[in-house]
N, C-alpha and C positions, 0 to 999 in steps of 0.2 A: 601603524605597526611599531612595535617597540624597537628602539635603537640598541645596538650592542653596547656593552659598557666600554668606557674609555679608560685610559691610564691616568687621567687627571682626577684630582680630588673633587668630590661633589660638596654640597652645602653641609652634609653631616660629617665630612672629614674622611669618608671611606674612599679607598682607592679602587681602581678598576679590578685589581686582583681580588679584593674582598667581595666584589659583586660576582666574580666568576666561580667562587667556591660552591654555591648551590648548583650551578650548571655542571661542574665537574662531578659533584655528588650524584646528580641526575644521570650522567653517563655511566657511572659505576653501578648505580642501582639497575639501570637497564641491562648492563652486561651480566650482573648477577641474576636478574630475572630470566634472561635468555638461557643461562646455564641451568637454572631450576626447571625450565621447560624442556630443555634438550636432553639432559642426563640426570633425571631425578634419582634413579637407582644408584648411580655412581656417587651422588652426593650423600645418599643414605649410607652407603658403604664407608665413605670417608668419615661420616659422623660416628658410625659404630666403632671404627678404629680409634678415633680421637677419644671417645668416651672410655674405651678400654685402656688406652695408654695414659690418659690424664686423670680420669676420675676413678679408674679401677672398677668400673661397673660394666655389665653387659647391656648392650643396646640391641634389642631385637624388634625392628619395626614391623608393624602389621602389614598385611598385603595391600591395604588401601592407602598406605602412607605415601606411596609414589604419587598418587593423585593429589594428595594434600600439598606435597612439595610443588607440584605444577601450579596449583591454585595460588600458592605463595608467590611463585614466579610471575603470575599475571599481576598480582598486587605490586610487586617490586617494579615491574615495567610501567605500570600506571603512575606510581609515585615518581619514578625517574623521569618519565615524560613530562609530568607536571613541573618538576624542578627545572628541567631543561628548557621548557617553553617559557615559563614565567620568571625564572631566575630567582625564585624564593618560595617560601611557603604560601604567601598571599600575593595575588597579582598587585603590581604597583598601580598607583593612580595616574601615572604619567601617560 
């Protein structure tokens, strides 16, 4: 089993805080994925408002857009779980 990162520098000069960044990103991706699964229509409403306010364009999502937002949520959860478990894009050889 992989040991949690320490606060000491390793051979590459990275600190424990540098190693924690992918895991923090993983948690944030999981939270974003859960939001995409839980409230997809609310996220689409927010996107429509932002498009209108910032880009001055109308955003009118199709009826199946809610399902696509949920599929994106599954992908976000999978990516976040990978980062959380492995602590990086590729599993370490340790």
